[in-house]
C-alpha positions in Angstrom: -1.2 -6.2 10.0 -3.5 -9.0 11.1 -5.0 -11.6 8.8 -7.9 -9.7 7.1 -11.3 -11.2 6.3 -12.2 -9.8 2.9 -15.4 -10.0 1.0 -15.2 -10.0 -2.8 -18.5 -9.7 -4.7 -17.7 -10.4 -8.4 -19.5 -12.7 -10.8 -16.6 -13.1 -13.2 -14.4 -15.9 -11.8 -11.2 -14.7 -13.5 -11.6 -11.2 -12.1 -12.2 -12.5 -8.6 -9.2 -14.7 -8.8 -7.1 -11.8 -10.1 -8.3 -9.6 -7.2 -7.5 -12.4 -4.7 -4.0 -12.9 -6.1 -3.3 -9.1 -6.0 -4.6 -8.8 -2.4 -2.6 -11.8 -1.2 0.6 -10.1 -2.5 -0.2 -7.1 -0.3 -1.7 -8.5 3.0 -2.5 -11.7 4.7 -6.2 -12.4 4.1 -9.0 -14.9 4.2 -11.5 -14.5 1.4 -15.3 -14.7 1.2 -16.1 -14.7 -2.5 -19.7 -14.3 -3.7 -21.1 -14.0 -7.2 -24.6 -12.5 -6.4 -26.0 -9.7 -4.3 -28.2 -12.2 -2.4 -25.2 -14.4 -1.4 -23.2 -11.3 -0.5 -26.0 -10.1 1.8 -25.8 -13.4 3.7 -22.0 -13.1 3.9 -22.5 -9.9 5.8 -23.4 -12.0 8.9 -19.7 -12.9 9.1 -17.0 -10.7 10.6 -15.4 -8.8 7.7 -12.6 -6.3 7.6 -13.0 -5.0 4.0 -15.0 -5.6 0.8 -14.5 -5.2 -2.9 -17.8 -4.9 -4.7 -18.5 -5.1 -8.4 -21.7 -3.1 -9.1 -23.4 -5.4 -11.6 -23.4 -9.0 -10.4 -25.7 -12.0 -10.7 -29.2 -11.2 -9.6 -28.7 -7.4 -9.3 -26.6 -4.6 -8.1 -24.5 -4.3 -4.9 -25.8 -0.9 -3.8 -27.7 -2.4 -0.8 -24.6 -4.4 0.2 -22.6 -1.1 0.2 -25.2 0.5 2.4 -25.1 -2.4 4.8 -21.3 -2.3 4.9 -21.4 1.5 5.5 -23.9 1.0 8.4 -21.6 -1.6 9.9 -18.5 0.7 9.5 -16.8 -1.9 7.3 -14.7 -0.2 4.6 -15.4 -1.1 1.0 -14.5 -0.1 -2.5 -16.5 -0.5 -5.7 -14.4 -2.2 -8.5 -16.5 -1.9 -11.6 -16.7 -1.4 -15.3 -19.7 0.9 -14.6 -19.1 4.6 -14.1 -18.9 6.2 -10.6 -21.8 8.5 -11.8 -24.0 5.4 -11.8 -23.8 5.2 -8.0 -26.9 6.4 -6.1 -26.5 9.8 -4.5 -25.9 8.5 -1.0 -23.0 6.3 -2.3 -21.3 8.9 -4.4 -18.5 9.4 -1.8 -17.7 5.7 -1.9 -14.2 4.6 -3.0 -14.3 3.5 -6.6 -11.8 1.7 -8.9 -12.6 1.4 -12.6 -12.0 -1.8 -14.5 -9.5 -2.7 -15.8 -7.7 -2.1 -12.5 -4.0 -2.2 -11.5 -2.4 -3.8 -8.5 -1.3 -0.3 -7.2 -5.0 0.7 -7.0 -5.9 -2.3 -5.0 -2.9 -1.7 -2.7 -4.0 2.0 -2.2 -7.5 0.9 -1.2 -6.1 -1.5 1.4 -3.7 1.1 2.8 -6.7 3.0 4.1 -7.3 0.2 6.6 -6.1 0.6 10.2 -3.3 -1.8 11.1 
């Protein structure tokens, strides 16, 4: 598998570091880590292969980021302490991992990627 460019949108530094560590044990990756929805939106101008999105981050929610990723055909998964039922109707089919998460869940999300 190629070196992936992965966006992590998470406002808790410990959680983003944990995610990064877990991902690095699964695939070769370069990370773009953002703590706010506004910064994540700007990060979408870069080439990305995958995204992990917390729902509640600094300055708002990541629903619009998910919509933009979906429109660009970039796979993503919500990783959140919120409930999947909290997703807007059009995002209900999105992949979702509840916090606290386990490495196997992160690995499963990445397995959906084409090699």
